[in-house]
Backbone as ProteinMPNN parsed JSONL, in Angstrom:
{"seq_chain_A": "MKPIAWYDPTNGMVSTDKDSPLFTPLGQVLPLYTQRTWEGLTKEERHEISLANKPYVADIMAAHEAKLKEKNT", "coords_chain_A": {"N_chain_A": [[16.257, -32.044, -3.652], [12.861, -32.097, -4.348], [10.747, -30.308, -6.67], [7.896, -28.399, -5.554], [5.921, -27.349, -7.045], [5.114, -26.01, -10.335], [5.933, -23.305, -12.54], [4.778, -21.164, -15.063], [6.181, -18.675, -16.749], [5.299, -17.319, -19.01], [2.534, -17.088, -18.991], [1.928, -16.779, -16.358], [0.888, -18.838, -14.808], [0.538, -21.341, -12.227], [1.114, -24.66, -11.18], [0.811, -27.913, -9.661], [1.277, -29.955, -11.311], [3.532, -30.783, -13.731], [2.947, -31.119, -16.417], [0.646, -29.671, -16.897], [-2.43, -28.588, -18.412], [-2.835, -25.909, -18.214], [-0.554, -24.536, -18.756], [1.369, -22.69, -21.172], [1.701, -23.924, -24.449], [4.798, -25.262, -25.45], [6.057, -23.456, -23.84], [8.393, -22.139, -21.401], [8.775, -23.882, -18.45], [9.165, -23.457, -15.046], [10.671, -24.865, -12.127], [9.405, -24.813, -8.755], [10.414, -24.416, -5.422], [10.307, -25.283, -1.906], [11.201, -23.194, 0.875], [13.793, -24.013, 2.959], [13.96, -24.535, 6.493], [16.318, -23.074, 8.639], [18.641, -25.018, 10.373], [20.071, -25.096, 13.403], [22.928, -25.73, 15.61], [22.864, -28.137, 18.25], [23.088, -27.871, 21.847], [24.694, -29.916, 22.798], [26.098, -30.64, 20.466], [27.57, -28.294, 19.981], [29.174, -28.31, 22.273], [30.6, -30.704, 21.898], [32.081, -30.088, 19.576], [33.631, -27.937, 20.501], [35.187, -29.2, 22.471], [36.695, -30.943, 20.933], [38.326, -29.214, 19.559], [40.103, -27.574, 21.101], [42.584, -25.93, 21.103], [42.66, -23.723, 19.178], [40.829, -20.886, 18.269], [40.048, -20.243, 15.675], [40.005, -22.743, 14.462], [37.906, -23.9, 15.854], [35.774, -22.301, 14.991], [35.787, -22.96, 12.261], [35.136, -25.662, 12.421], [32.546, -25.499, 13.49], [31.266, -24.181, 11.375], [31.519, -26.151, 9.365], [29.949, -28.205, 10.435], [27.418, -26.977, 10.447], [27.033, -26.594, 7.69], [26.897, -29.27, 6.928], [24.5, -30.025, 8.185], [22.619, -28.458, 6.868], [22.618, -28.842, 4.138]], "CA_chain_A": [[14.941, -31.638, -3.226], [11.922, -32.095, -5.471], [9.893, -29.117, -6.737], [6.536, -28.569, -5.036], [5.004, -26.873, -8.086], [5.75, -25.526, -11.562], [5.501, -21.95, -12.889], [4.931, -20.785, -16.474], [6.3, -17.22, -16.767], [4.649, -16.714, -20.174], [1.14, -16.738, -18.685], [1.794, -16.577, -14.919], [0.161, -19.938, -14.176], [1.264, -22.248, -11.339], [0.425, -25.937, -11.008], [1.624, -28.986, -9.11], [1.477, -30.893, -12.419], [4.441, -30.189, -14.719], [2.325, -31.205, -17.739], [-0.69, -29.093, -16.768], [-2.954, -27.919, -19.611], [-2.845, -24.464, -17.968], [0.697, -23.953, -19.236], [1.462, -22.35, -22.583], [2.426, -24.938, -25.221], [6.196, -24.943, -25.762], [6.566, -22.429, -22.929], [9.377, -22.58, -20.41], [8.16, -24.143, -17.156], [10.202, -23.396, -14.023], [10.326, -25.55, -10.878], [9.321, -24.01, -7.529], [10.838, -25.196, -4.257], [10.029, -24.698, -0.6], [12.37, -22.677, 1.56], [14.098, -24.845, 4.118], [14.193, -23.871, 7.759], [17.692, -23.223, 9.087], [18.789, -25.893, 11.521], [21.283, -24.753, 14.146], [23.555, -26.785, 16.375], [22.359, -28.359, 19.606], [24.065, -27.58, 22.89], [25.626, -31.044, 22.822], [26.968, -30.548, 19.288], [28.511, -27.194, 20.227], [30.117, -28.762, 23.281], [31.452, -31.717, 21.261], [33.006, -29.402, 18.665], [34.59, -27.138, 21.265], [36.125, -30.119, 23.131], [37.573, -31.525, 19.92], [39.155, -28.179, 18.936], [40.484, -26.667, 22.181], [43.691, -24.986, 21.009], [42.573, -22.546, 18.309], [39.478, -20.371, 18.035], [39.764, -20.337, 14.234], [39.655, -24.14, 14.193], [36.561, -24.107, 16.404], [34.835, -21.649, 14.075], [35.734, -23.762, 11.03], [34.416, -26.893, 12.733], [31.131, -25.13, 13.59], [30.765, -23.924, 10.023], [31.419, -27.426, 8.661], [28.795, -28.933, 10.971], [26.204, -26.312, 9.968], [26.899, -26.927, 6.271], [26.45, -30.659, 6.883], [23.095, -30.119, 8.609], [21.718, -27.64, 6.058], [22.725, -29.097, 2.692]], "C_chain_A": [[14.047, -31.546, -4.464], [11.12, -30.798, -5.477], [8.501, -29.412, -6.173], [5.489, -28.142, -6.058], [5.834, -26.402, -9.269], [5.131, -24.19, -11.936], [5.784, -21.69, -14.361], [4.987, -19.266, -16.541], [5.611, -16.556, -17.959], [3.199, -16.346, -19.9], [0.879, -16.604, -17.18], [1.075, -17.692, -14.174], [1.097, -20.803, -13.328], [0.439, -23.509, -11.177], [1.375, -26.942, -10.367], [1.917, -30.057, -10.165], [2.343, -30.233, -13.488], [3.829, -30.169, -16.118], [0.9, -30.65, -17.74], [-1.148, -28.446, -18.075], [-3.031, -26.398, -19.426], [-1.613, -23.773, -18.538], [0.655, -23.725, -20.739], [2.228, -23.45, -23.326], [3.81, -24.421, -25.61], [6.766, -23.821, -24.893], [7.585, -23.011, -21.968], [8.682, -22.715, -19.055], [9.273, -24.235, -16.122], [9.767, -24.118, -12.753], [10.301, -24.576, -9.705], [9.629, -24.917, -6.342], [10.406, -24.499, -2.972], [11.326, -24.167, -0.018], [12.59, -23.515, 2.815], [14.305, -23.983, 5.351], [15.627, -24.149, 8.188], [17.731, -24.082, 10.335], [20.119, -25.587, 12.191], [21.845, -25.957, 14.878], [22.893, -26.916, 17.745], [23.466, -28.002, 20.594], [25.129, -28.675, 22.95], [26.595, -30.994, 21.637], [28.001, -29.43, 19.461], [29.591, -27.615, 21.218], [31.112, -29.765, 22.69], [32.493, -31.063, 20.359], [34.051, -28.622, 19.449], [35.604, -28.027, 21.988], [37.144, -30.677, 22.142], [38.565, -30.513, 19.35], [39.629, -27.149, 19.959], [41.511, -25.597, 21.801], [43.423, -23.684, 20.244], [41.124, -22.154, 18.045], [39.102, -20.494, 16.559], [39.363, -21.766, 13.856], [38.248, -24.453, 14.689], [35.52, -23.506, 15.467], [34.697, -22.457, 12.786], [34.95, -25.049, 11.261], [32.92, -26.615, 12.864], [30.533, -24.911, 12.203], [30.587, -25.227, 9.233], [30.202, -28.213, 9.134], [27.489, -28.307, 10.484], [25.977, -26.593, 8.475], [26.378, -28.346, 6.104], [24.957, -30.779, 7.202], [22.138, -29.431, 7.644], [21.893, -27.809, 4.552], [22.313, -30.514, 2.393]], "O_chain_A": [[14.436, -30.986, -5.49], [10.837, -30.242, -4.416], [7.992, -30.527, -6.297], [4.321, -28.518, -5.959], [7.064, -26.39, -9.23], [3.948, -23.958, -11.686], [6.882, -21.957, -14.851], [3.951, -18.615, -16.406], [5.362, -15.351, -17.927], [2.676, -15.404, -20.496], [-0.252, -16.347, -16.768], [0.691, -17.509, -13.019], [2.271, -20.979, -13.65], [-0.784, -23.448, -11.051], [2.593, -26.837, -10.512], [2.717, -30.962, -9.928], [1.938, -29.237, -14.087], [4.158, -29.297, -16.921], [0.051, -31.112, -18.502], [-0.345, -27.825, -18.772], [-3.269, -25.675, -20.394], [-1.627, -22.565, -18.776], [0.0, -24.459, -21.48], [3.296, -23.864, -22.876], [3.96, -23.279, -26.044], [7.841, -23.297, -25.183], [7.633, -24.222, -21.75], [8.071, -21.762, -18.573], [10.22, -25.002, -16.295], [8.613, -23.998, -12.341], [11.082, -23.625, -9.665], [9.154, -26.051, -6.275], [10.17, -23.291, -2.951], [12.412, -24.627, -0.368], [11.681, -23.697, 3.625], [14.767, -22.846, 5.261], [16.104, -25.282, 8.121], [16.933, -23.888, 11.252], [21.178, -25.8, 11.6], [21.313, -27.063, 14.783], [22.426, -25.933, 18.32], [24.628, -27.851, 20.219], [26.314, -28.395, 23.13], [27.783, -31.275, 21.796], [29.171, -29.606, 19.124], [30.771, -27.318, 21.03], [32.313, -29.685, 22.948], [33.662, -31.448, 20.38], [35.231, -28.644, 19.1], [36.768, -27.647, 22.109], [38.314, -30.859, 22.479], [39.547, -30.906, 18.72], [39.556, -25.95, 19.69], [41.316, -24.435, 22.158], [43.926, -22.635, 20.644], [40.302, -22.981, 17.651], [37.958, -20.814, 16.235], [38.48, -21.965, 13.022], [37.494, -25.175, 14.038], [34.5, -24.133, 15.184], [33.587, -22.616, 12.278], [34.187, -25.478, 10.396], [32.106, -27.411, 12.397], [29.441, -25.392, 11.899], [29.602, -25.38, 8.511], [29.502, -28.82, 8.324], [26.55, -29.027, 10.143], [24.84, -26.806, 8.053], [25.527, -28.607, 5.254], [24.241, -31.548, 6.561], [20.959, -29.78, 7.601], [21.374, -27.009, 3.774], [22.331, -30.931, 1.235]]}, "name": "protein", "num_of_chains": 1, "seq": "MKPIAWYDPTNGMVSTDKDSPLFTPLGQVLPLYTQRTWEGLTKEERHEISLANKPYVADIMAAHEAKLKEKNT"}
């Protein structure tokens, strides 16, 4: 994910340009990112996972967690 802006903690300035003249020379510039919205599973995805993992509840939970990690990383 690309930064949406840059922050210079030495003077508190924020800019969308990493090389902005607003930043302190030789100062540390930190990237700023947007917060992603959590994406849950659809009803169909939940059903598919539960059908594939009938025997054990722990396996179903692990499969759900793996699918959520896949969708949100």
